[in-house]
C-alpha positions as CSV (number, residue, x, y, z in Angstrom):
1,M,-15.3,-18.7,41.3
2,T,-16.1,-16.2,38.6
3,Q,-14.9,-17.6,35.4
4,E,-12.6,-15.0,33.2
5,K,-14.5,-13.2,30.1
6,E,-13.7,-14.4,26.8
7,K,-11.6,-11.9,24.9
8,A,-11.7,-10.4,21.5
9,G,-9.2,-7.9,19.7
10,F,-9.9,-6.0,16.6
11,I,-6.4,-4.3,15.1
12,C,-7.8,-1.3,13.0
13,V,-5.6,0.9,11.0
14,K,-7.5,2.3,7.8
15,D,-8.8,6.0,9.0
16,T,-11.2,5.8,6.0
17,L,-15.3,5.0,6.7
18,D,-14.6,1.2,5.5
19,G,-11.9,0.6,7.7
20,A,-13.4,2.6,10.7
21,Y,-16.8,1.0,11.1
22,P,-15.6,-2.8,10.8
23,S,-13.9,-2.5,14.0
24,L,-15.6,-0.8,15.8
25,V,-19.7,-3.0,14.8
26,L,-17.2,-6.2,15.4
27,G,-15.5,-4.6,19.0
28,I,-19.6,-3.4,20.3
29,N,-20.8,-7.0,19.2
30,A,-18.6,-8.6,21.1
31,A,-18.8,-6.4,23.9
32,R,-22.6,-7.3,23.9
33,L,-21.9,-10.8,23.4
34,G,-20.1,-11.0,27.1
35,M,-16.7,-10.7,26.1
36,E,-13.8,-8.5,27.0
37,S,-13.5,-6.3,23.8
38,K,-10.8,-4.1,22.8
39,I,-9.5,-2.2,19.3
40,F,-6.4,-1.4,18.8
41,Y,-5.6,1.6,16.3
42,S,-2.4,1.5,14.3
43,F,-0.9,3.6,12.0
44,M,-3.6,5.6,9.6
45,G,-6.2,4.3,12.4
46,L,-4.9,6.8,14.6
47,N,-6.2,9.1,12.9
48,L,-10.1,8.1,14.3
49,V,-9.0,8.3,17.8
50,L,-7.3,11.5,17.8
51,K,-10.1,14.2,19.0
52,G,-12.5,14.8,15.8
53,G,-10.4,12.7,13.7
54,V,-13.9,10.7,12.8
55,D,-15.0,13.4,11.4
56,H,-12.5,13.4,8.9
57,A,-13.1,10.0,7.6
58,K,-13.8,9.2,4.2
59,F,-14.8,6.7,1.3
60,F,-12.5,6.2,-1.6
61,P,-13.7,4.6,-4.4
62,P,-11.7,1.3,-5.4
63,G,-10.2,1.2,-8.5
64,V,-9.6,3.9,-11.4
65,M,-12.7,5.9,-9.8
66,G,-10.9,6.6,-6.5
67,A,-8.4,8.9,-8.9
68,I,-11.0,11.1,-10.6
69,P,-10.7,14.9,-9.2
70,G,-13.5,15.4,-6.9
71,M,-14.8,12.0,-6.6
72,V,-13.8,11.0,-3.0
73,S,-15.6,14.2,-1.5
74,L,-18.9,12.5,-3.9
75,A,-18.5,8.6,-2.6
76,T,-18.2,9.9,0.6
77,G,-21.1,11.8,0.5
78,M,-23.4,9.5,-1.1
79,M,-21.9,6.5,1.4
80,K,-22.6,9.0,4.4
81,K,-26.0,9.0,3.4
82,K,-26.7,5.2,2.9
83,I,-25.1,5.1,5.9
84,D,-27.8,7.4,7.4
85,K,-30.8,6.1,5.4
86,A,-30.1,2.5,7.0
87,N,-30.4,3.8,10.0
88,I,-26.7,3.1,10.9
89,P,-24.9,5.7,13.4
90,S,-22.1,8.0,12.3
91,L,-18.8,7.0,12.9
92,G,-18.5,9.3,16.2
93,E,-21.9,7.8,17.5
94,L,-20.5,4.1,17.5
95,M,-17.0,5.3,19.0
96,E,-19.1,7.2,22.2
97,M,-21.0,3.6,22.2
98,A,-18.3,1.3,21.6
99,Q,-17.0,3.0,25.0
100,I,-20.3,2.7,27.4
101,E,-20.7,-0.5,26.3
102,G,-17.0,-1.1,27.4
103,V,-15.1,-1.4,24.3
104,E,-11.7,-0.7,25.1
105,L,-10.3,1.8,22.3
106,I,-6.2,1.6,21.9
107,A,-3.6,3.3,20.4
108,C,-0.7,2.2,19.4
109,K,2.5,3.6,21.0
110,M,4.9,3.8,18.0
111,T,2.4,5.3,15.7
112,V,1.7,8.1,18.6
113,D,5.5,8.7,18.6
114,M,6.3,8.3,15.4
115,M,3.6,10.8,14.6
116,E,4.5,13.0,17.2
117,I,0.7,13.2,18.8
118,D,0.7,14.7,21.9
119,E,-1.4,12.0,24.2
120,S,-3.6,14.9,25.1
121,K,-5.2,15.4,21.4
122,L,-6.5,11.8,21.9
123,V,-10.3,10.9,22.3
124,S,-11.0,11.1,25.9
125,G,-10.5,6.9,27.8
126,V,-8.3,6.6,25.0
127,I,-5.1,4.8,26.1
128,V,-1.7,3.9,24.5
129,W,-0.4,0.6,24.3
130,T,3.3,-0.8,22.9
131,A,2.7,-3.7,20.4
132,E,3.9,-6.1,22.9
133,D,1.1,-4.8,24.8
134,F,-1.4,-5.5,22.4
135,L,-0.1,-9.0,21.7
136,K,0.0,-10.1,25.3
137,Y,-3.4,-9.6,25.0
138,A,-3.7,-11.3,22.0
139,K,-2.5,-14.5,22.7
140,E,-5.2,-15.1,25.2
141,C,-8.1,-13.9,22.6
142,K,-10.7,-16.7,21.2
143,L,-10.9,-14.4,18.8
144,C,-8.5,-12.0,17.2
145,L,-8.9,-10.0,13.7
146,F,-7.2,-7.4,11.8
147,T,-10.1,-5.3,9.7
């Protein structure tokens, strides 16, 4: 009799660099620890699982700095340079890595419907679940984090 894998679930609701990286990094590491790992993308996070969506992720500096015209572009460029200098994979590479390692990427059905998204626009391999579907999974998780 085989033992069932421990489960991990992550919820991503932001399509920013600081919203996208944590769920992917944690999801990949949970899979590497032998856990069944899923990431549930809802609201703005859903943009990340649209084809080409990770290419549009930006970094918004906190406070008034983020309100200065042009600051988001400047901060995004600076953050991407820091990510590259630290040899951290891009979001696109991480998403591909996650799928290769067995992390399931899930789009929120309510958000798909609300935003009138054609499911053919989702990254290959992304599945669509209702909130109820995710909650049934989350109830069985050893760990479930909102990133």
